[in-house]
C-alpha positions as CSV (number, residue, x, y, z in Angstrom):
1,M,18.1,21.7,-16.3
2,L,16.0,19.8,-18.8
3,I,15.4,16.1,-18.0
4,L,13.4,13.4,-19.8
5,V,11.8,10.9,-17.4
6,V,10.1,7.6,-18.0
7,F,8.2,5.5,-15.4
8,L,7.8,1.7,-15.5
9,S,5.4,0.5,-12.9
10,Y,3.5,-2.5,-11.6
11,L,1.4,-0.3,-9.5
12,N,-2.2,0.5,-10.4
13,W,-1.8,4.3,-10.5
14,L,0.7,4.0,-13.3
15,P,0.6,2.0,-16.5
16,I,0.5,-1.7,-15.8
17,L,2.9,-3.3,-18.2
18,F,4.0,-6.8,-19.3
19,A,7.7,-7.5,-19.1
20,Q,8.0,-7.3,-22.9
21,E,6.1,-4.0,-22.9
22,M,8.5,-2.6,-20.4
23,E,11.4,-3.6,-22.6
24,V,9.8,-1.9,-25.6
25,L,9.1,1.2,-23.7
26,V,12.7,1.4,-22.5
27,Q,14.0,0.9,-26.0
28,R,11.7,3.6,-27.3
29,F,12.7,6.0,-24.6
30,A,16.4,5.4,-25.0
31,S,16.1,6.2,-28.7
32,D,14.1,9.3,-28.3
33,K,15.6,12.0,-30.5
34,R,14.8,14.7,-27.9
35,H,17.7,13.4,-25.8
36,A,20.0,15.5,-28.0
37,H,18.5,18.6,-26.4
38,V,18.3,17.6,-22.7
39,H,20.8,17.6,-20.0
40,A,20.0,14.2,-18.4
41,S,17.6,11.3,-18.4
42,V,15.8,9.5,-15.6
43,V,14.3,6.0,-15.6
44,C,12.1,5.1,-12.6
45,V,11.0,1.5,-12.1
46,L,8.4,0.6,-9.4
47,S,7.5,-3.0,-9.3
48,H,8.0,-6.4,-7.6
49,G,11.4,-8.0,-8.0
50,K,13.6,-11.0,-7.3
51,E,17.3,-11.8,-7.1
52,N,19.7,-10.9,-9.9
53,G,18.1,-7.6,-10.8
54,R,14.9,-9.3,-12.1
55,I,11.9,-6.9,-12.3
56,A,8.4,-8.4,-12.7
57,G,5.9,-7.4,-15.3
58,V,2.2,-7.9,-14.6
59,D,2.4,-11.2,-16.5
60,G,5.0,-12.6,-14.0
61,Q,7.8,-12.4,-16.6
62,H,10.9,-10.5,-15.9
63,I,13.2,-7.9,-17.3
64,T,16.5,-7.2,-15.5
65,D,18.2,-4.0,-14.4
66,V,21.1,-4.7,-16.7
67,E,18.8,-5.2,-19.7
68,I,17.3,-1.8,-19.0
69,E,20.6,0.0,-18.5
70,R,22.3,-1.4,-21.6
71,N,19.9,0.5,-23.8
72,F,21.4,3.8,-22.6
73,T,25.1,3.2,-23.2
74,A,27.0,5.8,-25.3
75,S,26.8,3.5,-28.3
76,S,23.1,2.6,-27.9
77,A,21.9,6.1,-27.0
78,P,24.4,8.6,-28.6
79,G,22.1,11.5,-27.8
80,L,22.8,10.8,-24.1
81,A,26.5,10.3,-24.4
82,G,28.4,12.3,-21.8
83,K,25.1,13.1,-20.0
84,P,23.9,11.8,-16.6
85,K,21.6,8.7,-16.9
86,L,19.8,8.1,-13.6
87,F,18.0,4.9,-12.8
88,F,15.8,4.3,-9.7
89,F,14.8,0.7,-9.0
90,V,12.1,0.5,-6.4
91,A,11.5,-3.2,-6.0
92,C,12.6,-6.1,-3.8
93,R,15.8,-7.8,-4.7
94,G,15.2,-11.0,-2.9
95,N,13.4,-12.4,0.1
96,L,15.8,-11.6,3.0
97,W,15.0,-9.0,5.6
98,D,17.4,-7.0,7.8
99,N,16.8,-7.2,11.6
100,G,19.8,-5.0,12.2
101,L,21.6,-4.6,15.5
102,T,20.1,-2.7,18.5
103,V,22.8,-0.4,19.9
104,V,23.2,2.0,22.9
105,K,24.4,5.6,22.1
106,D,25.9,8.1,24.5
107,A,24.8,11.8,24.8
108,H,26.9,12.7,21.7
109,G,25.2,10.0,19.5
110,N,28.2,7.7,19.5
111,I,27.6,4.0,19.6
112,V,29.0,2.7,22.9
113,A,27.7,-0.9,23.0
114,P,25.4,-3.3,21.2
115,A,22.2,-4.0,23.1
116,T,20.9,-7.1,21.3
117,T,22.0,-9.0,18.3
118,F,19.3,-10.2,15.9
119,P,20.1,-13.0,13.4
120,L,19.4,-12.3,9.8
121,A,16.2,-14.1,8.9
122,R,15.8,-15.9,5.7
123,G,12.7,-16.8,3.6
124,M,9.6,-15.1,2.3
125,A,8.8,-11.8,4.1
126,V,5.5,-10.4,3.0
127,H,3.7,-8.3,5.6
128,T,0.2,-7.0,4.8
129,D,-1.1,-6.0,8.2
130,G,-0.8,-2.4,9.0
131,G,-0.7,-1.5,5.4
132,V,2.9,-2.4,4.9
133,E,4.1,-5.1,2.5
134,S,7.2,-6.1,0.6
135,D,7.7,-6.0,-3.2
136,A,9.2,-9.5,-3.2
137,V,8.4,-12.2,-5.7
138,S,8.7,-15.8,-4.3
139,G,10.8,-18.5,-5.8
140,G,13.9,-18.3,-8.0
141,D,17.5,-19.3,-7.7
142,L,20.3,-17.0,-6.7
143,L,23.1,-17.0,-9.2
144,V,26.6,-15.7,-8.4
145,M,28.9,-15.1,-11.3
146,S,32.4,-13.7,-11.6
147,S,35.2,-13.5,-14.1
148,N,38.8,-12.7,-14.2
149,C,40.6,-10.5,-16.8
150,D,44.4,-10.0,-16.9
151,E,44.4,-7.6,-19.9
152,Q,45.9,-4.2,-19.3
153,R,43.9,-1.1,-20.2
154,T,45.7,1.8,-21.8
155,P,44.8,5.5,-21.3
156,A,42.2,6.8,-23.8
157,Q,43.8,8.6,-26.7
158,D,42.6,11.5,-28.8
159,P,40.0,11.8,-30.2
160,R,38.5,11.1,-26.8
161,K,36.3,8.1,-26.4
162,I,33.4,8.1,-23.9
163,P,33.1,4.7,-22.2
164,D,29.7,3.0,-22.8
165,F,28.7,2.7,-19.2
166,T,30.0,5.9,-17.8
167,D,27.7,8.7,-16.5
168,F,25.3,6.2,-15.0
169,L,23.8,6.4,-11.5
170,S,21.7,3.4,-10.3
171,V,19.8,3.7,-7.1
172,Y,18.1,0.7,-5.6
173,A,15.5,0.9,-2.7
174,T,17.2,-2.0,-1.0
175,I,20.5,-4.0,-1.0
176,P,21.0,-7.2,-3.0
177,G,18.9,-10.1,-1.8
178,H,16.7,-8.1,0.4
179,I,13.1,-6.9,0.4
180,S,11.8,-3.3,-0.1
181,Y,8.9,-2.1,2.0
182,R,5.9,-0.3,0.7
183,N,3.0,1.3,2.7
184,T,-0.2,0.7,0.8
185,Q,-1.4,4.2,1.6
186,E,1.7,6.3,1.6
187,G,3.9,4.5,-0.9
188,T,7.4,3.0,-0.5
189,F,9.6,3.9,2.4
190,F,12.4,4.8,0.0
191,V,10.4,7.0,-2.4
192,K,8.8,8.9,0.4
193,E,12.1,9.8,2.0
194,F,13.7,10.6,-1.4
195,V,10.9,13.0,-2.4
196,N,10.9,14.7,1.0
197,L,14.7,15.2,0.9
198,V,14.9,16.4,-2.7
199,S,12.1,18.9,-2.0
200,E,14.2,20.2,0.9
201,E,17.7,20.2,-0.5
202,A,17.7,20.0,-4.3
203,C,18.1,23.8,-4.5
204,W,21.6,23.6,-3.0
205,N,22.8,20.0,-2.5
206,D,24.1,17.5,-5.1
207,L,22.3,14.3,-5.8
208,L,24.7,11.8,-4.2
209,M,24.8,13.7,-1.0
210,M,21.0,13.8,-0.9
211,I,20.9,10.0,-1.5
212,T,23.3,9.5,1.4
213,E,20.9,11.5,3.6
214,V,18.0,9.5,2.2
215,N,19.7,6.3,3.3
216,N,20.3,7.8,6.8
217,R,16.6,8.6,7.1
218,L,15.6,5.3,5.7
219,N,17.7,3.5,8.3
220,D,15.7,5.3,11.1
221,I,12.5,3.6,9.9
222,T,11.7,0.2,11.3
223,Y,8.8,-2.1,10.7
224,K,8.4,-5.0,13.2
225,G,12.0,-4.5,14.1
226,E,13.1,-4.8,10.5
227,T,15.2,-2.1,8.7
228,Q,16.0,-1.1,5.1
229,T,19.1,0.2,3.4
230,C,19.1,1.7,-0.1
231,Y,22.0,0.8,-2.5
232,T,23.7,3.1,-4.9
233,V,26.0,2.3,-7.8
234,T,27.6,5.4,-9.3
235,R,29.6,5.9,-12.5
236,L,29.1,9.6,-12.6
237,R,32.2,11.8,-13.3
238,K,30.9,15.0,-11.7
239,A,28.7,16.2,-8.9
240,L,25.1,16.4,-10.2
241,F,22.8,19.3,-9.1
242,L,19.2,18.9,-10.1
243,N,18.1,22.5,-9.5
244,P,21.1,24.7,-8.4
245,G,20.2,28.0,-6.9
246,Y,16.5,27.7,-7.3
247,N,15.6,29.5,-4.1
248,I,18.6,31.9,-4.1
249,S,17.7,35.5,-4.8
250,P,19.8,37.4,-7.4
251,E,21.2,39.6,-4.6
252,A,22.5,36.6,-2.7
C-alpha cells in the first residue's frame, strides 16, 4: 500500500511553521500530482490548539481542522477522489480536563458500583511537573453553530458522483473542549499508544478497530487523576487495512 504523508508540527524536532506556512504546505500537499499513483494520504498535525478546531502556528495565529480538510475534497484533490484521506490532530481542543469516575469492578471486569464521583474541572490545565503538560492555548471563545435544512436528497444517479467529503477519517487525540497530554520525554499519550498498537496489529487488523483499542489503552492512563479520550470522525466507506498480511507466510 503506497501512502503519502505530511507532518505539520509545532514541536522542535519537526519543522516549526507559522499558521500561514501550514496552510501553504497543506495546499501544496493536497495538489501533489503523485496522489494519482498512491492508495491513500495521511496528514499528521502535532501542535497546540484551542476550541473550534483551531491549531496554533509558532506565531500564535491559527488554522482550523476544517480549513485543512477542505483542501482534500474530491473536487479540490481529484487525484485522491475515492481514496482514504486520514487526518491525525494531536493538539488540545480546549482547556477542560476529564477527572472521570472511579468505579469498582467484579472478578469478571464488570462495573458494579461507582466509588467516587469527580466533578468536571474547568479552566486552564497546564501541568509541567513530572514532564507532563497539555497542548492547550489559553483564551478564546467557544462558538456553537448549527443549521437546519429541510431539503430532500435524491439517490446518486449514473454517472456516479463521489461526495466531496467522503473517504475521510479524522482522529483527534482528545474530545472537543478538552486538553491533550504530552510527556516531554516520551511524547503525547495518544501517539505513543497509537504507534505501539499499529506496530502490533497493523498486519491483521483494520484501522478503525485499532483506533478503538488505542482509545481503550488511552483510557487506562491517568495523570493526577485526570484521563484522556481520543475522538474519531469517520466517513470511510470500507474497512482500511494499512499492511494486510505482512507477517503471514505464503504457506499460511
